[in-house]
N, C-alpha and C positions, 0 to 999 in steps of 0.2 A: 244211764238207763234213759234212754229217749224213746218215746212211745212208738210202737209198730203195730200192732194189730193184737196179736195174742202172744204175749211175752213170757221168756223164761229167765229166771235167775236161779242160782242154785239153792237148793233147800238147806244145805248143812250150814250155810253161811251164817244165820242168824239166830242160833238156837242159845242165847245166853240167859235169857229169862226163865223164870220157874213156869211161866204160862205156857212156854214152848218146850214142854216136857217130851212130846212126842216127835220133834223135829230131829234130823240128823245134825251132827255138829262138824264144823271144821276143827282142824287141829287146834287153833288158837281162839280165844275169846277176843271181844273187841279190846283195843288197846286204850281207848280214852272213855272214861266214864260210862261204860256199858252200852254204848251206841256205835255201831260201825260207821267208819268214815270211808266214803267211796270218792276218789278223786276224779272227776269228770274230765275226761281227755287228759289225765294226768294233772299234776299241780302246774297249770299253765298260765298263772298270772306273770306276765313278763317274760314269759318262755313260750317257744312255739309249741302249740298243742299237739298232742299225740306223738310226741318225740321221745327219744331215749332220755333227753334231758328232763322233759316234764314228768317222766315216769320215775327217773332217778330223784328228782325233788320230792315226789310224793313218799317214796321209801324213806328218805332223810327226814321228812316232817312226822312220819309215824302214822300214816294213813293205813287203813286196813285193806283197801283194794284200789286198783286203778281200772279205769274204764279204756277199753280197747276197741275201736271201730274197725272191723275187719273187712277188708275187700280183696278180691283176687285180681292180679295183674294180667296182662296179655299172655305171659309165658307160665302162668299157673302158680305163681308165688303169692303169698298172702302179706298184705301190708296193713298199717294203721292209718286211716285217714277218715275224717267225718264225712265231708263232702263227696259226692259221687264224681266230681270233675276237680282238676287241679288248678282251675282258673282263679280261685281266691287265694291260692298259697304261693304262687311264684309267678314271675315275669318270664320264665324261660319257656313255657309252653301253655297250651290250652287244649282241653278235650277231656274225655272220660278217663278215670283211672284204668279201666279195663282195656284201654286202647294203647297203653304203654307197657313196655317190659320192665322188670324190676331194674335193670341197669339204667334204663332211661329215667325212671323215677328217681333213682339214686343221685343221678347227675343234676337234679333240679335243686336250686337254692330255695328252700321253703322258709329260712330263718331270717332273712334280711328285712322282710316286711315287719319283724317285731323289733329288730335291732341289729346294727352292724356286727355286734359280737356273737350273733347267731347264724352268721352267713354260711358257716360249714355244717350247720345241723341238717340232717337229711331224713327223708321218710324212712321209718324203720320196718324192717321185715319182721313178721310175728315171731320167728324163732329168736330173732335178737331180743325182743321184749320178753319172751318167756324165760331165757337165759338170764336176763338182768333181774327178773322178779323172783325167780326160783328161790324158795327158803326164806324170803324177805317180804313179800306181800301177795295178797291174792289178787287175781285178775277177773275182770268183769268183761266178758266177750259179748259185745254187741255185734250181732251178725248182720252187718249190712248187705254183703254180697260176695260170700265165700262158701266153699263147700264145707258142710259140717263134718264129713268123715276125715277129711285133710287136717282139720284143726283138732279133732279128736287124737288121730294119729300122732300129732306133734306133742299134744300133752301127755299121751302115754309113754312117748319116748323119754319124757323128762320125769315121769312119776308124778304129774301134776293134776291128774284128773279130779281130784278132790279139792284142789285149790282154785278151782275156776267156777264162776257163776256164768250161767248162759242166759242172755236176753234175746230170745228168737220168737219167732212167730210164724203161723200158717203151717205149711207142710214140714218145715224144718223141726217142729217139735216132734213129729213122728220120726224123722230121720235121726234125731239126736237119740231118743229112746231106744231106737233099734240099734244103732252103733255104739252106744255107750250108756247102758242101763244105770250105771254109776253116777252118771253126770247129773248136774243139778239145775232143774228148770224153774222159772217163776213167770207166770203170766200177769199182765195188767189188764184188769176189767175196766170197762168203760163206765159202768154204772154199779150202784150197790146191788141191784137185782142180779146182775151178771156175776158180781162177786160171789154172792150166795150160791148161784148155780156152779160156779167153779168149785168151791169149797165142797158143795154136796156131791159133786160127781167126780172130781179129780184127786181128791185128798191131798191138797198142796201143803207143803211145809212153809212156803215163802209166797208172799203176794206183793207185787209192785203197785206203786202209785205215784202221783205227782201232787204236789201241795196244792195246786190250783183246784183239784177235785177231792181232796182229802177231807174227811170229817171225822170227829172223835167216834161217832158210831161204826164208821169203817174200820178203824183200829180195832175197836172192842169186839167187832163180829170176827175178825181175823184171829184175834187172840183167844177167843171162846172156841174157836175151831183148831186151836194149836198151830196157827200159822203166824209167822213173823211178817212184819211190814217195813218194806224198803221204799224210801220216798225220795223222789227228785225235788230239790228244793226251788223255792223262787228267790234265793238271796238270804243273807243273814236275818231280815226280818221275819222270815218264815221259821227260824229254828226254834224259838222259844215255844210256840204254839205246839209244834210238832214233838218237843220233849215233853211237854205238859200232857200230850195225848200218848205218850209212851210208844213212839215208832221205834223200830229196832235198828234202822239204818238209815243215813241221809247221803245221798249223792250230791255233790257240790262243786262249783268253780272255785270255791274258796276254802280249801281244805286247812289251810294253816290257820285261818281265823276261827273255823269250827272247832279244831282241835285245842285252841287256846281256850275257847269258850267252855268245852267239855271239861277241860282241866280244872278251870276256875269253879265250875259248877260241882265238880266232884270234891274239890278242897272244902267248899262250903258245906 
């Protein structure tokens, strides 16, 4: 969940707590300690981010969701890459993702920058990621630059509409509601005043935030309005305050460490 303007996550994702009685629920509750773990760009420590290897590792660890940054290629396919250009990922080419075909992107070595053992790791197409995740882990769709209706179609073909959280903003919100009423949105307010306006007017089941702007009052306001809170962390030091404030989900670059801490906390 990286901030975009007016964002959406899916409502059913995080209704595990009794205070969320009015929210819709995903098929499975959180796997670790009552808090959803979202692997940001997959479990990518020592692994190329946004790759099948990173997503497979998140599944192995027991995370609840993987974040997928979606972008359209020149020939209309959808791939997963955070940046808008390939410059920082490979020595094979430079330029915007939208300027390359899927075949051209697949030919690029994006793994060697992490280590020689990853030299054959390639940019994944969204369908490949969905096939890997189906029935094993939820997906968090960060709509960077891709058609909403095309992604919805791919989800429906796999029966995964309710397994995906959407983090979108602007006109894509309307597009999503129009073509997929059952899909699950979550906005991220800039201020607590904006939070209250959203809760009053949009009847949202899930609200996004980042730790740098989170307060106990923010979480309390969401819970009083039957909305769960999913937070983008600032590393392990931010987890204890968030857990004490009773956030419902944490997106992190360190899912293995977070899962370990949640298990230990649950044991105690």
